[in-house]
ROTILO-11655 format. One record per residue (C-alpha): residue number from 1; residue in one letter; x, y, z. Coordinates in pm, 1 decimal, decimal comma. Example, Ala and Ser with C-alpha at 12.3 -4.5 7.8 and 13.67 -1.06 7.14 Angstrom:
2
1_a_1230,0_-450,0_780,0
2_s_1367,0_-106,0_714,0
This chain:
82
1_m_6971,7_13327,7_11143,0
2_h_6734,5_13607,0_11042,1
3_d_6513,1_13554,4_11347,3
4_y_6799,7_13484,9_11591,0
5_k_6701,5_13538,9_11952,3
6_v_6863,5_13490,7_12290,8
7_p_6785,2_13138,1_12419,8
8_t_6475,3_13111,3_12635,3
9_a_6315,4_12847,0_12853,8
10_m_6189,7_12678,7_12534,6
11_e_6549,4_12575,4_12451,2
12_l_6609,1_12410,9_12788,2
13_p_6597,4_12035,4_12827,1
14_e_6312,5_11884,6_13025,4
15_i_6383,1_11926,7_13395,6
16_d_6258,4_11694,7_13667,8
17_a_6206,2_11916,7_13971,9
18_n_6186,6_11777,2_14322,7
19_i_6049,6_11975,4_14615,0
20_v_6275,3_11968,3_14918,2
21_e_6121,7_12143,1_15212,7
22_s_6379,0_12322,3_15423,8
23_y_6436,2_12656,0_15588,0
24_d_6728,4_12891,9_15520,1
25_p_6788,1_13102,6_15830,9
26_t_7009,5_13349,8_15638,7
27_a_6747,7_13442,1_15375,5
28_p_6445,4_13668,9_15410,9
29_f_6146,3_13463,6_15532,8
30_g_6365,6_13149,9_15514,3
31_v_6316,6_13115,2_15138,7
32_k_6560,2_12962,2_14891,6
33_e_6636,9_13016,7_14525,7
34_s_6389,7_12863,6_14283,2
35_g_6398,7_12845,5_13908,4
36_k_6715,6_13028,1_13810,2
37_g_6959,0_12750,2_13892,9
38_p_6877,5_12529,7_13593,1
39_v_6869,5_12826,6_13353,4
40_q_7201,7_12986,6_13446,2
41_p_7438,5_12738,8_13275,7
42_t_7250,9_12728,9_12942,8
43_i_7372,1_13050,8_12781,7
44_p_7738,2_13008,8_12892,7
45_a_7729,6_12656,2_12749,5
46_i_7610,5_12790,7_12413,5
47_v_7872,1_13068,0_12417,6
48_n_8144,9_12811,9_12494,2
49_a_8020,0_12589,7_12211,7
50_v_8050,8_12883,1_11970,5
51_y_8403,5_12947,3_12098,7
52_d_8495,4_12581,7_12048,9
53_a_8354,8_12591,1_11695,6
54_i_8513,1_12912,7_11567,0
55_g_8781,3_13009,1_11818,8
56_v_8635,8_13351,9_11897,9
57_r_8517,3_13438,3_12251,1
58_f_8202,5_13652,2_12292,9
59_y_8127,4_13846,6_12608,9
60_d_7789,8_14001,3_12525,8
61_l_7461,7_13867,5_12392,7
62_p_7306,3_13803,3_12155,8
63_i_7576,3_13648,0_11939,1
64_t_7453,4_13772,1_11603,3
65_p_7581,2_13664,1_11261,5
66_e_7716,7_14016,0_11215,7
67_k_7921,8_13990,6_11536,7
68_v_8053,2_13648,8_11434,4
69_l_8163,5_13773,1_11090,6
70_k_8320,7_14088,7_11234,4
71_d_8517,3_13899,0_11498,9
72_l_8625,2_13629,2_11252,0
73_k_8758,5_13901,3_11019,2
74_e_8944,8_14063,4_11310,7
75_k_9088,0_13725,0_11411,8
76_k_9202,9_13659,0_11056,2
77_a_9356,8_14006,3_11026,8
78_s_9543,6_13973,3_11356,9
79_s_9673,2_13624,6_11273,3
80_s_9794,9_13734,3_10929,3
81_a_9965,9_14041,9_11080,8
82_s_10166,6_13822,6_11319,7
């Protein structure tokens, strides 16, 4: 975890892209989104996997080991106070 970084395109699965020629009359020059669609769900999926594993929700990146330990301690303290 020493060299932890925010996920990049290198962590994405292989994507088979198909070109579909069409025109969007509501966009400038008729262009459509390209490239960001496949990337957008990756980081939320990782954040949700961390939540499923430890029961702590994170709202900012990167999720560092220090943040995980701090939030786990806070969770433990709040559950023992109840």
